[in-house]
Backbone as numpy.savetxt, mean C-alpha at the origin, in Angstrom:
# Nx Ny Nz CAx CAy CAz Cx Cy Cz
13.74 1.28 4.97 12.37 1.67 5.10 12.31 3.07 5.72
11.33 3.83 5.25 11.17 5.21 5.72 9.69 5.45 6.04
9.42 6.08 7.17 8.05 6.42 7.55 7.94 7.93 7.66
6.95 8.50 6.97 6.70 9.93 7.05 5.25 10.14 7.48
4.99 11.30 8.10 3.63 11.59 8.55 3.35 13.08 8.46
2.08 13.40 8.29 1.61 14.77 8.29 0.51 14.85 9.33
0.86 15.35 10.51 -0.09 15.40 11.63 -1.29 16.29 11.33
-1.09 17.33 10.56 -2.19 18.25 10.24 -3.32 17.51 9.52
-2.97 16.62 8.60 -3.97 15.90 7.82 -4.17 14.45 8.27
-3.45 14.04 9.31 -3.55 12.69 9.86 -3.29 11.61 8.81
-2.26 11.80 8.01 -1.87 10.82 6.99 -0.40 10.48 7.17
-0.03 9.34 6.63 1.36 8.93 6.69 1.69 8.03 5.52
2.98 7.73 5.37 3.42 6.85 4.29 4.58 6.01 4.79
4.50 4.73 4.51 5.59 3.81 4.82 6.22 3.41 3.50
7.42 3.90 3.25 8.14 3.55 2.01 8.96 2.30 2.32
8.60 1.22 1.67 9.24 -0.07 1.92 10.46 -0.25 1.02
10.32 0.11 -0.25 11.43 0.01 -1.20 11.72 1.43 -1.71
12.89 1.98 -1.39 13.20 3.35 -1.80 13.51 3.47 -3.29
13.28 4.66 -3.81 13.66 5.04 -5.18 13.04 4.13 -6.25
11.79 3.73 -6.03 11.07 2.91 -7.00 9.81 3.65 -7.39
9.52 3.72 -8.68 8.34 4.41 -9.17 7.09 3.57 -8.91
6.06 4.20 -8.39 4.78 3.53 -8.15 4.04 3.41 -9.48
3.65 2.19 -9.83 2.93 1.94 -11.08 1.42 1.94 -10.86
0.97 1.46 -9.71 -0.46 1.45 -9.40 -0.67 1.31 -7.90
-1.88 1.63 -7.47 -2.24 1.59 -6.06 -3.51 0.78 -5.88
-3.66 0.20 -4.70 -4.81 -0.64 -4.40 -5.25 -0.40 -2.96
-6.49 0.05 -2.77 -7.02 0.18 -1.42 -7.37 -1.22 -0.95
-6.65 -1.71 0.08 -6.82 -3.09 0.49 -7.55 -3.23 1.82
-7.73 -2.14 2.51 -8.45 -2.12 3.77 -8.82 -0.67 4.05
-9.88 -0.46 4.81 -10.28 0.91 5.10 -9.09 1.69 5.67
-8.81 2.83 5.07 -7.74 3.75 5.48 -6.32 3.30 5.12
-6.20 2.27 4.27 -4.87 1.82 3.86 -4.85 1.60 2.34
-3.84 2.18 1.69 -3.67 2.02 0.25 -2.25 1.53 0.00
-2.15 0.44 -0.74 -0.84 -0.14 -1.05 -0.37 0.36 -2.41
0.90 0.68 -2.53 1.52 1.10 -3.78 2.43 -0.02 -4.27
2.34 -0.31 -5.58 3.12 -1.37 -6.19 3.92 -0.84 -7.37
5.06 -1.48 -7.66 5.83 -1.12 -8.84 5.27 -1.87 -10.05
5.87 -1.70 -11.21 5.35 -2.32 -12.43 5.51 -3.84 -12.47
6.24 -4.41 -11.51 6.38 -5.86 -11.43 5.48 -6.47 -10.36
4.69 -5.61 -9.69 3.78 -6.09 -8.66 4.37 -6.17 -7.27
5.55 -5.59 -7.09 6.19 -5.58 -5.76 5.61 -4.45 -4.91
5.30 -4.76 -3.67 4.81 -3.76 -2.73 5.94 -2.79 -2.42
5.73 -1.50 -2.70 6.79 -0.51 -2.47 6.45 0.47 -1.35
5.16 0.57 -1.00 4.78 1.49 0.07 3.34 1.32 0.48
3.02 1.86 1.65 1.66 1.81 2.17 1.27 3.21 2.63
0.16 3.71 2.09 -0.38 5.00 2.51 -1.30 4.78 3.71
-1.11 5.59 4.73 -1.93 5.52 5.95 -2.88 6.70 5.93
-4.16 6.44 5.70 -5.12 7.53 5.59 -5.71 7.93 6.94
-5.36 7.20 7.98 -5.70 7.53 9.37 -4.48 7.18 10.20
-3.44 7.99 10.06 -2.13 7.67 10.63 -2.16 7.50 12.14
-3.04 8.20 12.82 -3.08 8.10 14.29 -3.49 6.71 14.76
-4.18 5.96 13.92 -4.61 4.62 14.31 -3.53 3.56 14.04
-2.49 3.93 13.30 -1.42 2.99 12.97 -0.52 2.74 14.16
-0.17 1.47 14.36 0.79 1.08 15.40 1.96 0.39 14.71
3.20 0.74 15.05 4.36 0.16 14.37 4.34 -1.37 14.29
3.76 -2.02 15.28 3.69 -3.48 15.26 2.74 -4.02 14.20
1.95 -3.14 13.57 0.99 -3.55 12.54 1.63 -3.74 11.17
2.86 -3.34 10.98 3.46 -3.31 9.64 3.45 -4.67 8.95
3.89 -5.71 9.61 3.95 -7.03 8.98 2.56 -7.49 8.55
1.57 -7.26 9.40 0.19 -7.63 9.06 -0.31 -6.84 7.86
-0.04 -5.53 7.84 -0.46 -4.69 6.72 0.20 -5.14 5.42
1.47 -5.46 5.47 2.18 -5.91 4.27 1.57 -7.21 3.75
1.26 -8.13 4.66 0.65 -9.40 4.26 -0.72 -9.18 3.64
-1.54 -8.31 4.24 -2.87 -8.03 3.71 -2.79 -7.34 2.35
-1.85 -6.43 2.18 -1.69 -5.74 0.90 -1.30 -6.72 -0.19
-0.34 -7.58 0.08 0.09 -8.56 -0.91 -1.02 -9.56 -1.23
-1.77 -9.98 -0.22 -2.88 -10.92 -0.44 -3.95 -10.29 -1.31
-4.27 -9.02 -1.07 -5.28 -8.33 -1.87 -4.82 -8.21 -3.32
-3.56 -7.92 -3.52 -3.02 -7.80 -4.89 -3.08 -9.15 -5.60
-2.73 -10.22 -4.92 -2.78 -11.54 -5.52 -4.21 -11.94 -5.86
-5.13 -11.63 -4.98 -6.54 -11.94 -5.22 -7.04 -11.21 -6.46
-6.74 -9.93 -6.55 -7.19 -9.13 -7.69 -6.53 -9.57 -8.98
-5.26 -9.92 -8.93 -4.57 -10.31 -10.16 -5.01 -11.68 -10.63
-5.72 -12.43 -9.81 -6.25 -13.72 -10.20 -7.29 -13.63 -11.30
-7.70 -12.43 -11.63 -8.67 -12.23 -12.70 -8.04 -12.38 -14.08
-6.73 -12.56 -14.11 -6.05 -12.69 -15.39 -5.41 -11.39 -15.84
-5.63 -10.31 -15.11 -4.99 -9.04 -15.44 -3.54 -9.07 -15.00
-2.77 -8.18 -15.52 -1.37 -8.12 -15.12 -1.19 -7.36 -13.81
-2.24 -6.69 -13.36 -2.19 -5.97 -12.09 -3.59 -5.90 -11.51
-3.73 -5.63 -10.22 -5.04 -5.56 -9.60 -5.93 -4.50 -10.27
-7.24 -4.73 -10.21 -8.16 -3.80 -10.84 -9.04 -3.05 -9.85
-9.31 -3.60 -8.70 -10.23 -2.97 -7.77 -9.61 -1.75 -7.11
-10.31 -0.64 -7.21 -9.86 0.60 -6.59 -8.42 0.90 -6.92
-8.07 0.72 -8.16 -6.70 0.92 -8.61 -6.55 2.32 -9.18
-5.42 2.91 -8.95 -5.13 4.20 -9.57 -3.69 4.21 -10.04
-3.45 4.96 -11.08 -2.09 5.03 -11.64 -1.45 6.32 -11.24
């Protein structure tokens, strides 16, 4: 796992699975965007307000991201649709 941050813009990124192409993204909570590969695996989390992130929050964020993806994919699509970007 790798964590990067840009203090000037108050953003960060938690790369959970290295060297994997992001297929789509899903905003699952205010200031957090989850990135998934083409199989639906969580590969990273974008922190849009990095100063508010606490390292102990990672497990909770991962759980929320995966739950949001599962909820959205319950529509019968192969990937989440809400606030999704490629």
